[in-house]
C-alpha positions in Angstrom: 73.7 -114.3 -84.6 73.5 -116.3 -81.4 74.8 -114.7 -78.2 77.1 -116.9 -76.2 76.0 -117.4 -72.6 78.4 -116.9 -69.7 78.1 -120.5 -68.6 79.2 -121.9 -72.0 82.7 -123.2 -72.4 83.9 -123.6 -75.9 84.6 -127.1 -77.2 84.9 -126.4 -80.9 83.8 -123.7 -83.3 83.9 -123.3 -87.0 82.5 -120.7 -89.4 79.0 -122.3 -89.4 78.4 -122.9 -85.7 79.8 -124.1 -82.4 79.8 -126.8 -79.8 79.9 -125.6 -76.2 79.6 -127.2 -72.8 77.0 -125.5 -70.5 78.3 -125.9 -66.9 75.1 -124.8 -65.2 72.8 -127.2 -67.1 75.4 -129.9 -67.5 74.6 -130.2 -71.2 76.2 -129.9 -74.6 75.1 -126.7 -76.5 74.8 -127.2 -80.2 74.7 -124.0 -82.2 74.2 -124.2 -86.0 72.4 -122.1 -88.5 71.6 -119.5 -85.7 69.7 -122.2 -83.8 70.6 -123.4 -80.3 70.0 -127.0 -79.0 70.8 -128.2 -75.5 71.8 -131.9 -75.7 72.6 -134.6 -73.2 76.0 -136.1 -73.9 74.3 -139.3 -75.2 72.2 -137.3 -77.7 75.3 -135.4 -78.8 77.0 -138.7 -79.7 73.8 -140.0 -81.4 73.8 -136.8 -83.5 77.4 -137.2 -84.5 76.7 -140.8 -85.6 73.6 -139.7 -87.5 75.4 -136.9 -89.4 78.4 -139.2 -90.1 76.0 -141.5 -92.0 74.9 -138.8 -94.5 76.3 -139.8 -97.9 77.8 -136.6 -99.3 79.0 -138.4 -102.5 75.5 -139.6 -103.2 74.2 -136.0 -102.7 76.8 -134.7 -105.2 75.9 -137.3 -107.8 72.2 -136.8 -107.5 70.3 -135.5 -110.5 67.1 -134.3 -108.7 67.0 -131.2 -106.6 65.4 -133.0 -103.7 68.5 -135.2 -103.4 70.8 -132.2 -103.0 69.4 -131.3 -99.6 69.2 -133.2 -96.3 66.6 -132.6 -93.6 67.9 -133.2 -90.2 65.3 -133.6 -87.5 66.3 -136.0 -84.7 63.7 -136.7 -82.0 65.8 -134.9 -79.3 65.9 -131.6 -81.3 63.4 -128.8 -80.9 64.3 -127.5 -84.3 64.9 -129.1 -87.7 67.6 -128.2 -90.1 67.5 -128.1 -93.9 71.1 -128.8 -95.1 72.7 -128.3 -98.4 75.9 -130.2 -99.3 78.0 -127.4 -98.0 76.0 -127.3 -94.7 76.4 -131.1 -94.3 80.2 -130.8 -94.8 80.4 -127.9 -92.3 78.2 -129.8 -89.8 80.4 -133.0 -90.1 83.5 -130.8 -89.6 81.9 -129.2 -86.5 80.9 -132.5 -84.9 84.2 -134.3 -85.7 86.2 -131.4 -84.3 84.2 -131.4 -81.1 84.6 -135.2 -80.8 88.4 -134.8 -81.1 88.5 -132.0 -78.6 86.4 -134.0 -76.1 88.8 -137.0 -76.5 91.8 -134.7 -76.1 90.3 -133.2 -72.9 89.8 -136.7 -71.6 93.4 -137.8 -72.4 94.8 -134.7 -70.7 92.6 -135.2 -67.6 93.7 -138.8 -67.4 97.4 -138.0 -67.7 97.2 -135.2 -65.2 95.2 -137.2 -62.7 97.5 -140.3 -63.0 100.6 -138.1 -62.2 98.9 -136.6 -59.1 97.8 -140.0 -57.8 
């Protein structure tokens, strides 16, 4: 179990992990499978695009055992992740939820700022 640092602000969390914003380091904190990665915002969006391209349907229809797992090891990660079909779906859910929350945060900020100005 990963201990949440005091400087982490929650963006989105599901049963498998969480996405946080680290204020002190100005990075996105990616927590999944009890591993922690600190990502620049550009790397976070690259990760989201990479995970979105994983073809779950192809994994489900695969006949060989090696096709039922996905190894995720982007160059900006210190760790690598071995993902089952369930893990891929949980990771996609986690990243999509975080993207929605970041977009919502941006919309709220823009609305509040435009009212003040």
